[in-house]
N, C-alpha and C positions, 0 to 999 in steps of 0.2 A: 567155649569153643564148640561144644556139641551142638549148640543152636545154629552156628554158622554152617556146620556140615549138613544139617537137615534142610537148609535153604539153598545150599550150593552143592549140587551133586558132583562127585568126582568125575574126572575125564573118563575113567573106566566105566562108570555108571552111564555116562552119556553115550559112550560107544555101544554099550549093551542096548540102550534105547534105540540108537540108530539101526542096529541089527534087527531089532523087533519091528521097527517101522518098515524096514526093507521087506521083511517077511510078510507083513500085512499088506503092503502095496502089491507084492507079487502074487498074493492070494487072489484067485479069480472071483472069489465070493465077496471081496471088498468092493463096495460101491464106488462110483466115480467121485462123488462129493467127499466121502471119507478118505479116499486116496489122495485127493487134493489137499485136504486138511493135514493128513499125515506127511505129505510132501513138504508143505510149508513148515510144519514142526521140525522135520528133518533138516531143512535149510537153516533154521534158527539154531538147532543143536550143532550142526556142522560149523557154523560161524563162531559159536561159543568155543568149540574145540580148537578152531584155528587160532583164536585170540589167546587161549590158554597155552597152546603150544608155542606161540610167538613169545609170550611172557616168559615161559620156561627157558626158551632159547636165550633171551636177553639176560636172564639171571645167570645162566651158565657162562655166557660170554663175559659177564662182569666178574664172576667168582673165579673162573678159570678159562681165560681166552684160548689157551692151547687145547684144552679139552673140547671146547666148542668147535674147533677146526676139525675134530675127528668125528663129528656127528653127521655123516652123510645121510642117514635115514631121516633125520629132522629136516635136512635141506630138501630131500625129496618130498616129504610131506608138505613143506612150505610151498614148493614148486607146484605140487598137485592142486593145492587150494588157490594159489595165485592164478593158475591157468583158468580157473572157473570164474574168476572175478571179471 
């Protein structure tokens, strides 16, 4: 299992990376080409996070449908990502 963790970062690690990317893009010393590369990486990471959140939501709906109905934050996150598509 440890090997799988090293190849698949947690969603928390991905969010930290997105925050780092944002800081770098906002830095006026970051060049245009580097900013574009960081932006593309950020889009890929955001898509990965969206998929994982969707998978987690589906698991919760299967395990406990009533609990899934009480997760408005997840719904808002889904709506946020869906509006960008």
